[in-house]
C-alpha positions in Angstrom: 68.0 132.4 -52.4 64.5 133.9 -52.4 63.7 136.4 -55.1 62.5 139.8 -53.9 59.4 141.3 -55.4 59.0 144.8 -56.7 57.0 145.8 -53.6 59.6 144.5 -51.3 62.3 146.4 -53.1 60.3 149.6 -53.1 59.6 149.2 -49.4 63.3 148.7 -48.7 64.1 151.8 -50.6 61.5 153.8 -48.7 63.0 152.5 -45.4 66.4 153.5 -46.5 65.3 157.0 -47.4 63.6 157.4 -44.0 66.7 156.1 -42.2 69.0 158.6 -44.0 66.7 161.3 -43.3 66.6 160.6 -39.5 70.3 159.4 -39.3 72.8 161.7 -41.4 75.9 160.1 -42.5 79.3 161.6 -42.7 80.4 162.5 -46.2 83.8 164.1 -45.2 85.9 164.7 -42.1 88.9 166.9 -41.3 90.6 168.4 -38.4 90.7 172.2 -38.5 93.9 173.2 -36.8 93.0 176.9 -36.6 89.7 176.3 -34.8 90.9 173.1 -33.0 87.8 171.3 -34.0 86.9 168.0 -35.8 84.6 169.1 -38.7 82.2 166.6 -40.1 80.1 167.2 -43.3 76.9 165.4 -43.1 74.6 164.0 -45.7 71.7 166.2 -44.7 73.7 169.3 -45.6 74.7 170.2 -41.9 78.2 170.5 -40.7 79.0 169.3 -37.3 82.2 170.4 -35.5 83.4 169.6 -32.0 86.5 170.0 -29.9 88.5 166.7 -29.5 88.6 167.3 -25.7 84.9 166.3 -25.5 85.6 162.8 -26.8 87.3 160.2 -24.7 90.2 158.8 -26.7 90.7 162.1 -28.7 91.5 164.4 -25.8 95.1 165.2 -25.5 96.0 163.8 -29.0 98.4 165.6 -31.2 97.3 167.7 -34.2 98.8 165.2 -36.5 97.0 162.3 -35.0 93.7 164.1 -35.0 94.2 165.0 -38.7 94.7 161.4 -39.6 90.9 160.7 -39.7 88.7 159.0 -42.2 85.1 158.2 -42.8 84.2 154.6 -42.5 81.2 152.1 -42.5 79.5 154.1 -45.5 79.5 157.2 -43.5 78.2 155.8 -40.2 81.5 156.2 -38.5 84.9 157.9 -38.1 88.3 156.2 -37.7 91.6 157.5 -36.4 94.2 154.9 -37.3 97.1 156.4 -35.1 94.8 156.5 -32.1 93.2 153.2 -32.7 89.9 155.0 -32.2 86.5 154.5 -34.0 83.3 156.5 -33.2 79.7 156.2 -34.7 78.4 159.5 -36.0 75.1 159.0 -34.2 77.0 158.5 -30.9 79.1 161.6 -31.5 75.9 163.6 -32.4 74.1 162.4 -29.3 77.0 162.6 -26.9 78.6 165.9 -27.8 75.2 167.7 -28.3 74.0 166.3 -24.9 77.1 167.4 -23.2 76.7 171.0 -24.8 73.1 171.1 -23.6 74.0 170.1 -20.1 76.9 172.8 -20.0 74.5 175.3 -21.2 72.0 174.8 -18.2 
C-alpha cells in the first residue's frame, strides 16, 4: 500500500470540505404528521421539507410507514425499510426543488 504525503492528505481534506459545502448531507430525518411533510435537517444548517406525494414510492404510503425513515450512507441518503425505498439527498433536492419551480411558473 502506498503511503500518502502530508500534501495529499491536506488536498483530500480540502476536497472534502468543498464537497460538503456544495452537497449538504442529511443529519436527521423525520415525518411530521401534522404538516404531512418529510423533514430533513441538513449539514449546512438548512432544513428541507417536502410532501411525500412528490416522490415516487412515497406517495400514498401510510403515516407509520413514512415515519419509519432513517439517514443512511453517511448522510447522503434516506431509507424507508417498510417501503423498500432509498433516495439520495442530492436527487431529492434536485427533483423536488425542480418540481416546485416548474409548478410555480
